[in-house]
C-alpha positions as CSV (number, residue, x, y, z in Angstrom):
1,M,132.5,38.0,63.4
2,A,128.7,39.6,64.5
3,F,127.7,39.4,68.1
4,S,125.4,41.6,69.7
5,A,126.8,45.5,71.5
6,R,125.6,43.9,75.0
7,Y,128.3,41.8,75.2
8,K,130.8,45.0,75.0
9,E,130.7,45.4,78.1
10,L,132.4,42.6,79.1
11,F,134.7,42.3,77.2
12,L,136.1,45.8,77.2
13,P,139.3,46.5,77.8
14,I,141.1,43.2,75.3
15,P,144.1,42.6,77.3
16,D,147.1,43.4,76.6
17,S,148.4,39.6,75.4
18,W,145.0,38.6,73.4
19,L,144.7,39.1,70.5
20,H,141.3,41.5,69.9
21,D,139.5,38.8,67.5
22,A,140.5,35.6,69.7
23,W,139.3,38.0,72.3
24,I,136.0,39.1,71.8
25,A,135.2,35.6,70.2
26,L,136.0,33.4,74.2
27,I,134.5,36.2,76.1
28,V,132.1,36.0,73.7
29,T,131.2,32.3,73.8
30,V,131.1,31.9,77.6
31,Y,127.8,34.3,78.3
32,A,126.0,34.2,74.4
33,H,124.4,31.4,73.0
34,L,126.0,30.0,70.0
35,A,124.9,30.2,65.7
36,I,127.7,29.5,62.8
37,I,126.0,30.9,60.0
38,D,126.8,29.4,57.1
39,Q,127.7,31.1,54.6
40,P,130.1,34.0,53.4
41,L,129.4,37.0,55.3
42,I,132.5,40.1,54.6
43,K,135.1,38.8,51.8
44,Y,138.1,37.7,53.1
45,R,140.9,38.9,52.4
46,Q,144.7,38.0,53.0
47,H,148.2,39.8,53.6
48,L,150.7,40.0,54.7
49,N,150.3,41.6,57.5
50,Q,147.7,39.8,58.6
51,Q,148.0,38.1,62.4
52,L,146.2,35.1,62.0
53,G,144.5,34.1,59.0
54,A,148.4,34.8,57.0
55,I,149.5,33.4,53.1
56,K,150.0,29.1,53.2
57,K,153.1,28.0,54.1
58,G,154.5,25.7,52.1
59,F,155.6,22.4,53.8
60,I,159.4,23.3,54.0
61,K,158.5,26.8,55.3
62,Q,156.0,25.0,58.4
63,M,159.0,22.6,59.0
64,T,161.3,25.5,59.5
65,V,158.3,27.5,62.0
66,L,157.8,24.5,63.5
67,K,161.6,23.4,64.9
68,K,162.2,27.3,65.6
69,T,158.6,26.8,67.4
70,K,159.6,26.5,71.5
71,S,158.1,24.7,74.4
72,N,157.9,27.9,76.1
73,I,155.2,28.7,73.8
74,Y,152.4,26.8,75.2
75,F,152.9,28.5,78.1
76,T,152.9,31.9,76.4
77,Q,149.4,30.9,75.8
78,L,148.4,29.1,79.3
79,N,149.4,32.8,80.4
80,R,147.1,34.4,78.4
81,Y,144.1,31.8,79.3
82,I,144.8,32.2,83.2
83,L,143.9,35.9,83.1
84,A,141.4,34.6,81.0
85,Q,140.0,32.5,84.0
86,S,140.2,35.6,86.2
87,L,138.5,38.1,84.5
88,L,136.0,35.5,84.4
89,A,136.3,34.9,88.1
90,N,135.5,38.1,88.6
91,N,132.0,39.0,86.2
92,Y,130.6,35.1,87.6
93,S,129.3,36.7,90.6
94,T,127.7,39.5,88.5
95,T,126.8,37.8,84.9
96,P,125.2,34.6,84.9
97,C,127.9,32.3,82.0
98,N,127.9,29.0,80.8
99,K,130.0,26.6,83.0
100,E,130.5,24.2,80.3
101,V,132.9,26.9,78.5
102,F,134.7,27.0,81.6
103,L,135.7,23.2,82.2
104,M,136.7,23.7,78.6
105,L,139.2,25.9,78.9
106,E,141.1,24.1,82.1
107,A,140.7,21.4,79.6
108,K,142.8,23.4,77.3
109,M,145.3,25.1,79.7
110,D,145.5,21.5,81.1
111,H,146.1,20.0,77.5
112,L,149.0,23.6,77.1
113,I,151.3,22.0,80.8
114,I,151.4,18.7,79.7
115,R,152.4,20.1,76.2
116,G,154.8,22.6,77.4
117,N,156.1,19.7,79.8
118,M,157.0,17.1,77.7
119,P,159.3,14.7,78.3
120,K,162.2,14.9,76.3
121,Q,164.0,10.8,75.5
122,K,160.9,10.2,72.5
123,L,159.3,7.4,73.9
124,R,157.9,8.6,77.1
125,R,157.1,12.4,75.1
126,L,155.1,9.7,72.7
127,I,153.3,7.8,75.4
128,V,152.3,11.2,76.9
129,I,151.8,11.9,73.1
130,I,148.7,9.1,73.0
131,K,147.6,9.3,76.4
132,E,146.3,13.3,74.8
133,L,145.4,11.9,71.8
134,A,143.5,9.1,73.3
135,A,141.4,11.5,75.7
136,L,141.3,13.6,72.1
137,R,142.6,16.9,73.6
138,Y,144.5,17.2,70.4
139,H,141.1,17.7,68.8
140,R,139.6,19.9,70.5
141,Y,142.5,22.2,71.5
142,S,145.1,21.8,69.5
143,Y,145.2,21.0,65.1
144,G,144.6,17.5,65.6
145,W,147.5,15.0,64.3
146,K,149.8,18.2,63.7
147,S,149.7,19.4,66.4
148,A,150.9,15.4,68.4
149,A,153.2,14.9,65.7
150,R,154.9,18.1,65.8
151,D,155.2,17.4,69.9
152,L,156.9,14.4,69.1
153,F,159.8,15.1,66.3
154,F,160.0,19.1,66.7
155,N,159.6,19.6,70.4
C-alpha cells in the first residue's frame, strides 16, 4: 500500500479495534482518488504470526474454523465500522471526501447487521441469504458464495 504523506493526519491515531492496514486503506479510500497498480511492489512473504494473509488452511481446517465462528463476529465488525463512520463524519466538515464511500460503508454495515441477525430456521435464513445474494451484498461486502454458504450451514 502506498499513499501520500498528507493523508497521515487523517488516519492517525489508529483505533485499537482496527488492524492498521485496514484502517489506513479505509480512510485513504474516503479522501483520495485510488488507482490499482497491477504489478508487485514488494516481495510478499508469509509467516505463521501474520494477522492476515496467513498460510492457507485445508478444507477440513476451514470447516472447523467456520463451526467455531459465532454470529457475534458480525457485530464486532459492525462496531468497527460505526466508529469509522463517526470519525469520518467529524472530519467531513473540514475535509472533502468521497460520498460514494460513505454510502458503501452504510451498505456494508447493513449487510453485517443482516448476517448477525440470521433467523435460526433454515428456510427463513435461506430467504434472507437469497435476498442478500440478489442485492450482490455477499459479493461486495463479504466473500460471495462462501459467505452465503457459511451463513446457511454454520450460523
